[in-house]
Each structure stands twice: as structure tokens, then as C-alpha cells.
C-alpha positions as CSV (number, residue, x, y, z in Angstrom):
1,M,21.7,23.4,27.3
2,N,22.3,23.2,30.5
3,S,25.6,21.9,32.1
4,L,24.7,18.4,32.2
5,D,23.6,17.8,28.7
6,R,26.7,19.4,27.8
7,L,28.9,17.0,29.7
8,I,27.6,14.3,27.9
9,K,28.3,15.9,24.8
10,E,31.4,16.4,25.6
11,K,31.8,13.2,26.3
12,I,30.5,11.8,23.5
13,E,32.1,13.5,20.9
14,R,35.8,12.7,23.3
15,D,34.5,8.3,22.7
16,L,34.3,9.9,19.9
17,E,38.1,10.2,18.9
18,A,38.7,6.5,20.2
19,K,39.0,3.1,19.1
20,T,36.2,0.5,19.4
21,R,36.0,-2.6,19.3
22,R,33.5,-2.8,16.0
23,H,37.0,-0.4,14.4
24,F,39.2,-2.4,15.6
25,I,38.2,-5.7,14.3
26,K,37.8,-3.6,10.9
27,T,41.1,-3.0,11.5
28,C,42.4,-6.7,11.4
29,V,41.0,-8.0,8.6
30,T,44.0,-7.8,6.3
31,G,45.5,-11.0,3.3
32,M,43.7,-12.4,0.0
33,G,40.7,-12.8,2.2
34,G,39.6,-9.6,3.0
35,V,40.7,-8.3,0.3
36,A,38.3,-11.1,-1.4
37,L,35.3,-10.1,0.7
38,G,36.2,-6.3,-0.2
39,S,35.8,-7.8,-3.9
40,L,32.6,-9.7,-3.4
41,F,31.1,-6.1,-1.8
42,M,32.5,-3.8,-4.8
43,S,30.8,-6.1,-7.3
44,C,27.1,-6.4,-5.7
45,G,25.9,-2.8,-6.3
46,S,25.3,-1.4,-3.4
47,F,29.1,-0.6,-2.4
48,G,30.6,-0.3,-5.6
49,S,29.6,3.6,-6.1
50,N,32.7,6.0,-5.6
51,K,30.0,8.5,-4.4
52,G,31.5,10.3,-0.8
53,N,35.1,9.2,-1.2
54,G,36.3,12.5,-2.8
55,K,36.2,11.1,-6.4
56,I,32.6,11.5,-6.7
57,P,30.8,14.4,-4.9
58,L,27.2,13.4,-3.3
59,S,24.5,14.7,-5.4
60,D,21.5,16.4,-2.6
61,R,19.8,13.0,-3.1
62,D,22.2,11.2,-1.4
63,V,22.8,13.4,1.3
64,N,18.4,13.0,1.7
65,P,17.0,9.8,-0.1
66,M,13.7,11.7,0.2
67,A,14.7,15.3,-1.2
68,S,11.2,16.0,-2.4
69,L,11.3,15.1,-6.7
70,A,9.9,16.3,-10.0
71,P,8.5,13.5,-12.4
72,P,10.1,13.2,-15.5
73,Y,6.6,13.7,-17.4
74,P,3.5,16.3,-16.6
75,A,1.6,14.5,-13.9
76,K,-1.9,14.4,-13.3
77,V,-1.8,13.4,-9.3
78,K,1.1,13.6,-6.6
79,S,-0.4,11.7,-4.2
80,V,-1.8,7.7,-3.9
81,I,-4.3,6.7,-1.4
82,Y,-4.8,2.8,-1.9
83,L,-7.3,1.7,0.0
84,H,-6.9,-2.9,0.0
85,M,-9.7,-4.6,1.0
86,A,-7.7,-7.6,3.0
87,G,-8.6,-11.9,2.4
88,A,-10.8,-10.5,-1.3
89,P,-14.5,-8.5,-1.6
90,S,-17.1,-9.9,-3.5
91,Q,-17.8,-8.3,-6.5
92,L,-21.1,-9.7,-6.8
93,E,-22.7,-8.1,-4.2
94,M,-20.8,-5.1,-4.6
95,F,-20.2,-4.0,-7.9
96,D,-21.0,-6.2,-10.3
97,Y,-24.8,-6.9,-11.1
98,K,-25.5,-10.2,-12.9
99,P,-29.5,-10.9,-12.7
100,A,-29.1,-14.1,-14.6
101,L,-26.6,-15.4,-11.7
102,Q,-30.6,-14.4,-9.6
103,K,-32.0,-16.7,-11.7
104,L,-29.9,-19.9,-11.8
105,D,-29.4,-19.3,-7.9
106,G,-29.2,-23.3,-6.8
107,Q,-28.8,-24.7,-9.7
108,L,-25.1,-27.5,-9.9
109,T,-22.5,-25.4,-11.9
110,P,-22.1,-26.7,-15.6
111,Q,-18.6,-28.6,-16.0
112,S,-17.7,-26.5,-18.3
113,L,-16.8,-23.7,-15.6
114,L,-15.0,-26.6,-13.6
115,E,-12.6,-28.2,-15.5
116,G,-8.9,-27.2,-15.6
117,K,-9.7,-24.7,-12.7
118,K,-8.2,-24.0,-10.2
119,F,-9.6,-23.0,-7.0
120,A,-9.0,-22.6,-3.3
121,F,-12.0,-25.5,-1.6
122,I,-14.2,-26.3,-3.9
123,K,-14.5,-29.3,-4.5
124,G,-17.2,-31.7,-6.5
125,T,-20.1,-29.3,-8.3
126,P,-20.7,-26.9,-6.2
127,K,-24.5,-24.8,-7.0
128,L,-24.5,-21.4,-8.3
129,L,-25.0,-18.3,-5.9
130,G,-27.1,-15.4,-6.5
131,P,-26.6,-12.2,-5.5
132,Q,-27.2,-11.6,-2.0
133,A,-27.6,-8.4,-2.5
134,K,-30.0,-5.7,-4.5
135,F,-28.9,-3.9,-6.8
136,K,-29.5,-0.3,-7.7
137,Q,-28.2,2.2,-11.2
138,E,-27.6,5.0,-9.4
139,G,-26.0,9.1,-10.1
140,E,-25.8,10.7,-13.5
141,S,-23.8,7.6,-14.7
142,G,-25.7,4.8,-14.1
143,N,-23.3,2.4,-12.7
144,W,-25.2,-0.3,-10.5
145,V,-24.4,-0.2,-6.4
146,S,-25.8,-3.1,-4.1
147,N,-28.0,-1.6,-0.7
148,F,-24.5,-3.2,1.5
149,L,-23.6,0.5,0.3
150,P,-26.2,3.2,0.4
151,H,-23.3,6.0,0.9
152,F,-21.3,4.9,-1.4
153,S,-24.2,5.6,-3.6
154,K,-24.3,9.1,-3.7
155,V,-20.5,9.5,-4.7
156,V,-20.7,6.7,-7.4
157,D,-19.9,9.6,-10.0
158,E,-16.7,10.6,-8.6
159,V,-15.0,7.0,-9.5
160,A,-14.1,4.5,-12.5
161,F,-14.3,1.3,-12.4
162,L,-12.5,-1.7,-13.6
163,K,-14.9,-4.4,-14.4
164,A,-12.3,-6.9,-15.1
165,V,-9.7,-7.1,-13.4
166,N,-7.6,-10.1,-13.9
167,T,-5.2,-12.4,-11.4
168,D,-2.9,-15.7,-12.3
169,Q,-3.1,-16.0,-8.5
170,F,-5.5,-17.6,-6.2
171,N,-4.2,-17.3,-2.4
172,H,-4.1,-15.2,-0.5
173,G,-0.2,-14.4,0.3
174,P,0.6,-15.0,-3.2
175,A,-1.6,-12.9,-4.8
176,Q,-0.8,-9.5,-2.1
177,L,2.4,-9.4,-3.2
178,F,1.6,-9.1,-6.6
179,M,-1.3,-6.5,-6.2
180,Q,1.4,-4.8,-4.6
181,T,4.5,-5.4,-6.1
182,G,3.9,-6.8,-9.2
183,S,5.7,-9.9,-8.3
184,P,3.6,-12.9,-6.4
185,R,7.0,-13.6,-4.6
186,L,8.8,-12.0,-2.5
187,G,11.5,-9.8,-2.6
188,R,10.4,-7.0,-4.8
189,P,9.7,-3.7,-4.0
190,S,5.8,-2.5,-2.7
191,I,4.2,0.3,-5.2
192,G,4.3,2.5,-2.3
193,S,8.0,2.4,-2.5
194,W,8.7,2.7,-6.0
195,V,7.0,6.2,-6.1
196,T,8.7,7.1,-3.1
197,Y,12.3,6.4,-4.5
198,G,11.6,8.2,-7.9
199,L,9.4,11.3,-5.8
200,G,10.6,11.9,-2.5
201,S,8.2,13.5,-0.3
202,E,6.6,16.8,0.1
203,N,7.3,16.8,4.0
204,Q,10.7,15.7,5.3
205,N,9.1,16.2,8.9
206,L,6.8,13.2,7.9
207,P,7.7,9.5,5.8
208,G,6.9,9.5,1.8
209,F,5.0,6.3,2.1
210,V,2.5,5.5,5.4
211,V,0.8,2.5,6.3
212,L,-2.6,1.7,8.5
213,T,-4.0,-1.2,9.0
214,S,-7.7,-2.1,10.5
215,G,-9.8,-5.5,10.7
216,G,-7.5,-6.7,13.7
217,K,-5.3,-8.8,11.4
218,T,-2.4,-7.7,9.7
219,P,-2.6,-9.2,5.2
220,D,-1.5,-12.6,4.8
221,A,1.5,-11.9,3.1
222,G,2.2,-10.0,6.0
223,K,4.2,-6.7,6.0
224,S,6.4,-7.2,3.5
225,I,3.5,-5.9,1.1
226,W,4.7,-2.3,1.9
227,G,8.6,-3.4,1.9
228,S,11.2,-1.4,0.1
229,G,12.7,-4.9,-1.8
230,F,15.5,-4.2,-3.3
231,L,15.2,-0.8,-2.5
232,P,17.1,0.9,-0.1
233,S,15.5,0.2,2.8
234,V,14.4,3.8,3.1
235,Y,11.5,4.0,0.8
236,Q,10.4,1.0,2.8
237,G,6.1,1.8,4.3
238,V,6.5,3.6,7.8
239,Q,3.0,1.5,9.7
240,C,1.2,4.0,11.9
241,R,-1.4,2.8,14.8
242,S,-4.4,5.5,15.0
243,K,-4.7,3.8,18.3
244,G,-2.3,4.0,21.2
245,D,1.2,6.0,20.2
246,P,0.8,6.6,16.5
247,V,4.6,5.5,15.9
248,L,6.1,2.8,19.1
249,Y,8.9,4.6,21.3
250,I,7.9,7.5,19.9
251,D,8.6,9.7,23.5
252,D,11.6,9.8,24.4
253,P,13.0,8.0,28.0
254,K,12.5,10.1,30.7
255,G,15.9,12.1,32.1
256,I,16.0,12.7,28.1
257,S,15.9,16.1,27.3
258,R,15.0,17.0,23.4
259,N,18.8,19.0,24.0
260,L,20.4,15.3,24.5
261,K,18.3,13.7,21.3
262,Q,19.7,16.0,19.4
263,S,23.0,15.4,20.7
264,T,23.6,11.7,20.6
265,I,21.8,11.3,17.2
266,E,24.4,13.9,15.5
267,A,27.3,11.9,17.7
268,I,26.1,8.6,15.8
269,N,25.9,10.0,12.8
270,Q,28.8,10.9,12.4
271,I,30.1,8.1,12.7
272,N,27.9,6.8,10.3
273,K,29.1,9.3,7.7
274,E,32.6,8.3,8.4
275,E,31.6,4.9,7.8
276,F,29.7,6.2,4.2
277,N,32.9,7.4,2.9
278,K,34.7,4.3,3.2
279,Y,32.6,2.1,1.9
280,S,30.1,4.0,0.4
281,D,27.1,2.1,0.9
282,P,23.6,3.8,0.2
283,E,22.5,1.9,3.0
284,I,24.6,4.1,5.5
285,L,22.3,7.1,4.1
286,T,19.2,5.5,4.8
287,R,20.2,4.5,8.6
288,I,21.5,8.5,8.7
289,N,18.4,9.8,7.1
290,Q,16.1,7.5,9.2
291,Y,17.9,8.5,12.4
292,E,16.9,12.4,11.4
293,M,13.7,11.4,10.2
294,A,12.5,9.7,13.6
295,Y,13.5,12.6,15.7
296,R,11.8,15.0,13.0
297,M,8.7,12.8,13.3
298,Q,7.8,12.8,17.1
299,T,6.9,16.3,17.3
300,A,5.2,16.3,13.5
301,V,3.3,12.8,13.9
302,P,1.4,13.5,17.0
303,E,-0.1,16.3,16.2
304,L,-1.3,15.1,12.9
305,M,-2.3,11.6,14.3
306,N,-4.3,13.4,15.9
307,I,-8.0,13.0,14.9
308,N,-9.6,15.2,18.4
309,D,-9.0,17.8,17.1
310,E,-11.1,17.6,14.3
311,P,-14.4,19.4,13.7
312,E,-17.0,17.4,14.9
313,H,-19.0,17.0,11.2
314,I,-15.7,16.3,9.9
315,K,-15.6,13.2,12.4
316,E,-19.9,12.4,12.3
317,M,-19.5,12.1,8.2
318,Y,-16.4,9.2,9.0
319,G,-18.5,8.1,11.2
320,V,-14.7,7.7,13.4
321,K,-14.4,6.3,16.6
322,P,-11.7,8.0,18.5
323,G,-9.2,5.3,20.5
324,K,-10.3,2.9,18.2
325,E,-8.1,1.4,15.8
326,S,-10.9,1.3,12.8
327,F,-10.8,2.0,9.4
328,A,-13.0,4.9,9.7
329,N,-10.3,6.6,11.5
330,N,-7.4,5.1,9.3
331,C,-10.0,7.0,6.2
332,L,-9.3,10.3,7.5
333,L,-5.4,10.0,9.1
334,A,-5.1,9.5,4.9
335,R,-6.3,13.0,4.3
336,K,-4.7,14.1,7.1
337,L,-1.3,12.5,5.4
338,V,-2.2,13.5,2.4
339,E,-2.9,17.4,2.8
340,D,0.3,17.6,5.1
341,G,2.5,16.3,2.0
342,V,3.0,12.5,2.6
343,R,2.9,11.2,-1.0
344,F,1.9,7.6,-0.5
345,V,-1.3,6.3,2.1
346,Q,-1.9,2.8,2.5
347,L,-4.6,0.9,4.2
348,Y,-4.9,-2.1,4.6
349,D,-8.4,-3.2,6.0
350,W,-8.7,-7.2,7.3
351,G,-11.6,-9.4,7.2
352,W,-13.2,-10.0,3.4
353,D,-12.5,-13.6,3.5
354,S,-16.1,-14.5,2.9
355,H,-15.8,-18.1,2.0
356,G,-19.3,-19.5,4.1
357,D,-17.5,-21.7,6.9
358,S,-19.1,-19.5,9.6
359,H,-21.6,-17.0,10.0
360,A,-19.9,-14.6,10.7
361,N,-18.2,-15.1,7.3
362,A,-21.0,-16.0,5.0
363,I,-21.4,-13.4,2.6
364,D,-24.8,-12.5,3.6
365,L,-23.6,-11.8,6.7
366,G,-20.0,-11.0,6.9
367,L,-19.6,-9.4,4.3
368,R,-22.3,-6.9,4.4
369,N,-20.8,-5.8,7.7
370,K,-17.9,-5.0,6.1
371,C,-19.6,-2.9,3.5
372,T,-21.2,-1.5,6.4
373,E,-17.8,-0.8,8.2
374,I,-16.2,0.5,4.9
375,D,-18.9,2.5,3.1
376,R,-19.5,5.6,5.3
377,P,-15.7,6.3,5.6
378,M,-14.9,6.3,1.9
379,S,-17.4,8.0,0.4
380,A,-16.6,10.2,3.0
381,L,-13.0,10.5,1.6
382,L,-13.9,11.3,-1.6
383,L,-16.2,13.6,-0.7
384,D,-13.7,15.5,2.6
385,L,-10.4,15.2,0.0
386,K,-13.2,17.2,-2.8
387,Q,-14.0,19.6,-0.7
388,R,-10.3,20.6,0.0
389,G,-9.3,20.8,-3.5
390,L,-7.9,17.6,-2.7
391,L,-9.5,15.3,-4.6
392,E,-7.9,16.7,-8.5
393,E,-4.6,15.8,-7.2
394,T,-4.6,12.6,-5.1
395,L,-5.2,9.4,-6.7
396,V,-8.2,6.8,-4.8
397,V,-7.4,3.2,-5.6
398,W,-9.7,0.5,-4.2
399,G,-9.7,-2.8,-4.2
400,G,-8.7,-6.0,-3.0
401,E,-5.9,-8.7,-4.2
402,F,-9.2,-11.3,-6.6
403,G,-12.6,-11.8,-6.6
404,R,-15.7,-14.3,-6.3
405,T,-16.7,-17.4,-7.7
406,P,-20.6,-17.0,-9.1
407,M,-20.9,-20.4,-7.3
408,Q,-21.4,-21.6,-3.9
409,E,-18.0,-22.8,-2.1
410,N,-18.5,-26.2,-1.2
411,R,-15.5,-28.2,0.7
412,E,-14.9,-31.9,-0.1
413,G,-17.6,-32.2,-1.5
414,Q,-20.4,-30.8,0.7
415,E,-22.5,-28.3,1.2
416,M,-21.7,-25.3,3.1
417,A,-23.9,-24.8,6.0
418,F,-23.7,-21.1,4.9
419,K,-23.1,-18.6,2.4
420,G,-19.8,-18.5,0.7
421,R,-17.7,-17.6,-2.0
422,D,-14.5,-19.3,-3.0
423,H,-11.9,-17.4,-4.5
424,H,-11.2,-16.1,-8.1
425,G,-8.7,-14.3,-9.8
426,D,-10.3,-14.1,-13.6
427,A,-12.3,-11.4,-13.1
428,F,-12.8,-8.4,-10.5
429,T,-14.3,-5.5,-9.2
430,M,-11.8,-2.4,-8.8
431,W,-12.2,1.4,-9.1
432,M,-10.4,4.9,-9.1
433,A,-11.3,7.9,-8.2
434,G,-9.8,12.0,-8.5
435,G,-6.6,13.5,-10.5
436,G,-7.2,12.3,-14.2
437,I,-9.9,10.0,-14.0
438,K,-12.7,10.2,-16.0
439,K,-15.3,10.3,-13.7
440,G,-18.6,8.1,-13.2
441,A,-16.3,6.1,-16.2
442,S,-17.2,2.2,-16.3
443,F,-15.0,0.0,-18.3
444,G,-14.6,-4.1,-18.4
445,V,-17.8,-6.4,-18.9
446,T,-18.0,-9.5,-17.6
447,D,-20.4,-12.4,-18.7
448,E,-23.8,-12.9,-17.5
449,I,-23.0,-14.5,-14.1
450,G,-19.4,-13.1,-13.2
451,Y,-17.3,-15.4,-14.1
452,S,-14.7,-14.4,-17.3
453,A,-14.0,-11.3,-18.5
454,I,-15.3,-10.6,-22.2
455,E,-14.4,-7.2,-22.7
456,G,-11.9,-4.8,-21.6
457,K,-9.8,-7.1,-19.9
458,V,-7.2,-5.9,-17.5
459,S,-4.0,-7.2,-15.4
460,V,-2.4,-6.3,-11.9
461,H,0.3,-4.8,-14.3
462,D,-2.3,-2.5,-16.1
463,V,-3.9,-0.8,-13.3
464,H,-0.2,-0.7,-12.1
465,A,1.3,1.4,-14.7
466,T,-1.8,3.7,-14.5
467,I,-1.1,4.6,-11.5
468,L,2.8,5.9,-12.5
469,H,1.5,7.6,-15.3
470,L,-0.8,9.7,-13.8
471,L,1.9,10.4,-11.2
472,G,4.0,10.9,-14.2
473,F,6.1,8.2,-15.2
474,N,6.0,6.0,-17.9
475,H,6.2,2.6,-16.5
476,E,8.7,0.8,-19.1
477,Q,11.6,3.7,-18.3
478,F,10.8,4.2,-14.6
479,T,13.8,0.8,-13.1
480,F,15.9,0.1,-10.9
481,D,19.3,-1.4,-11.7
482,F,19.6,-5.0,-9.1
483,Q,21.8,-8.3,-9.9
484,G,22.3,-7.5,-13.7
485,R,19.9,-6.4,-14.4
486,P,17.0,-3.2,-14.8
487,F,13.3,-3.8,-12.5
488,R,10.9,-1.7,-13.2
489,L,7.1,-1.8,-10.6
490,T,5.8,-4.3,-14.4
491,D,8.4,-6.5,-15.3
492,V,8.2,-6.8,-18.6
493,E,4.2,-6.3,-19.0
494,G,1.4,-3.3,-18.1
495,H,-0.5,-0.7,-20.4
496,V,-1.7,2.2,-19.5
497,I,-5.7,1.8,-19.0
498,K,-7.3,4.6,-21.4
499,E,-10.5,4.6,-20.7
500,I,-10.6,5.5,-17.7
501,L,-8.3,8.7,-18.0
502,A,-9.7,11.9,-18.3
């Protein structure tokens, strides 16, 4: 440490001994109003603990909320990569082959399929729309894959399909919230937050829950879908970028040395520790942890998020575009992150809302282009994880927030100029791959036009229960007390989908 750094550090330490304006205001809060306010805080849960004030000793988890924990039950995997296609891809052009729908193309939809149903945009009586892709049975499993996904057809035997996933939400924001938090309303923790709350992180220099986005926009539900809800905020997702600095302000300002930065954080956290000893607010521990994590991330993150150092054959396999924010770059980064001990990696790819309101959004062009963007990288992700021995300890999940209707969208009784499909939650397709998943499996069947589930119908809560099960949790027992009752990711529903488990 140079002399300037030493002088500044000594000045900071002297200032800690002085009464700040904040401390002065706090000491002046007296009388019945202050007593009532303190009583209210003590009843809210966050301030209700005696930990840290000498009555109950702090545990290792109190001191480090992201400390790695063993799951309560034997786990099949230790990390998750969740690929969410924001906007809802059409299962009828990707995985759910319906030759009968092709024969009915252009015919008016029977009223029995429309009565009592809610749609986002369909008005009047729309026409049925046949598949806009060609299908072929692929691999030893013989699962159907469309010609929109030529690379994925080569890895289809690695995945298990869920062909009859159901949701009761048909608008993007609530449906995305439901898929990512288990509730269509704001305020619940995301699945990544639940997982890091339960298991912590294996790499103390990196966040346990990392979010990567592509497609040019944030999902409709906003950043709340990777928020921590009522869990301590240390468990919320940390958004990183595959273009430019991976995290904003990761570099120190000019004239600030590494030693000075460390001294500053130590001084700030000393104040925070004194505050925690007074009030036992777990958010203060979160603040301490985040300051220290940010300091460590300045060294670890730039190196980890650099894909330029990857071998050329790996970059070619993914189809990465260094310097750009793309789904391909994010898939490669997801592999690097789980390889380095990150617990939950969430990829959001925006642009799958294929309404047909423009040529770019049409099923036969817009959807095909989106499939081309994800086909190679998501297939490479599975192959790369497998060749490194990581697939057996990683769960890969793919899906959107709902599916698409078998009928052509039409608004205000007018036919659309381009081919598109409306939102549809009655039955859509997701897939999983990795440790504990039955390779080449397919569970669930829809009717002859892909409108409703007729076998193997599963809910969003069932999907969540299965993910938690593979991580070593009983979803009914994994709870967090808030506002007087225990909450869980699966609310009061959910069953593990045993049919796709190895």
C-alpha cells in the first residue's frame, strides 16, 4: 500500500468514529412513535431475529448468504441452464407434428373450438392454418423435428419432450411471470432465486444466479422475472452482457487503486456490520455480501465472460459472433458459467411472438429466422456439455411462456395479410435434457390438430416440481415463511413428472 492509500485509509477509519448525520437522526427517534415503529418492524419478519446482537450466534449462512449448501435429498444435477424463448414459439412448426391440420388448412374453425375460449387477438371465425414446416422422425427415438431445426435433429436423442404443457395465462407478461416465478402476479421469487436460496453458489467469486438476454429487448414481464421477490435480494439474478463490459461499472475509476477500493469496502461494511448488530435486518447482510461479491467479480467476471479465448472449433460449433449480443454467445457463456460453478443460468431470447401482423413476424418467415438463430447454438450447448462430462450434472430446460393456436390469427373479423398464430395455453411443448432425464423420451399427446391435451397433461407447477426434484428438493417441503405463512415455488400444487425421469 502506498503512502496516499494509507493516509486515505486512516482518514476513513477516523471518520467511522464520528457521528454521521444518519446516526444523529436515528438517535433522535424517541417517544411512543419510535417505540411503535420499532414494534412494527419487529413483527415484519425481517427485523424479528435476535441474531447478531449477542443472543443468537450467526451461522455461516448468515455471514455468507451464498455459501454452498448440500441439497436435502440426493440430487441428479447441481446446476441449471434455462433457455426461455420470450414471446412463445409455435410448437406446431417445431416439435408437434400434425398432418391432419395440414389437410384442414384454410377451412373455417369449428365453433366448438372457439366458444368459451379466451384469445389475445382472434375475432370472428378464423381459418385453420396447416404447419408451415416439414417434419421428419429423427434419431433412434423417432421423435418428430421440423426442417426449421436441422442441427437440433442430430441431438434429439438427448432430450425428453413434454408435449402437453398447460398454462391458464394467455398474455405475455403474466404468463412469463407464471413460468418463471410460479405466480402470474408480481412479488414472487423467480425459480433461479429459489434454487440459489436453497443451494447457494459453488463459486464465491461469481453470482449464483446469472441472467443473459438476447433478441434486442427484455421480456414483457421485465426484470421482475429474475427478481428475488420476498427472498433476501442477494438471491436475485445478476444480469450480464455478452457485448461490451459484462457488468456495468466493473472497472474502477481512474486514480482508484485496488488497495484503496478494498479499504473503502472494508470501511463501508464495518458500518453495515454495526447496523446489523443493532437491527438484525438480513438485507444488511445482503448489502455486505454484495459489496464483497462486486469486488471479487471485478477480477473473475471479465476473464470468464471473454469468449475470444475459446478454441476456434468451439466458436464455430456454437456460431458465436464476438462483440455482439447474441443467443449463440450466451449459450457458450452459459457453458462457461456452469463449468465455473454458477448454480443457475437463465437465458432469455426475445422475438418469438409470431402473430403475422408483419412479414417479419409471420410464421413462415419470422419464426423460421428465429429457429435459425437458436438451432445451432442450443444444439452445440448440449454437445459441448456432454463432451466435457457436464451434461450429467447439468439440467437444460427449453420452452416459452405458452404455445400457439392451430388456427390463423385474424383481428376484428379480417384475415391477416401474413400467416400467424395467436397465443394458446391449452397445450404447448417444452423439453429437458441432462442428468436424471430419460433420453429420447416424449410425454404427453395433443389432439389431431394440436389444440388440446388428450394424454399426459402437465402444468407449470409440475415443471417446477420436476426441476426442484432433480436438484434434490421435495417441492412441498421447500418453503420460505413470509407474511405469516410458508410459501413455495409450486404454491399448493405440482407433481414431479416421473415419466421423463431416467
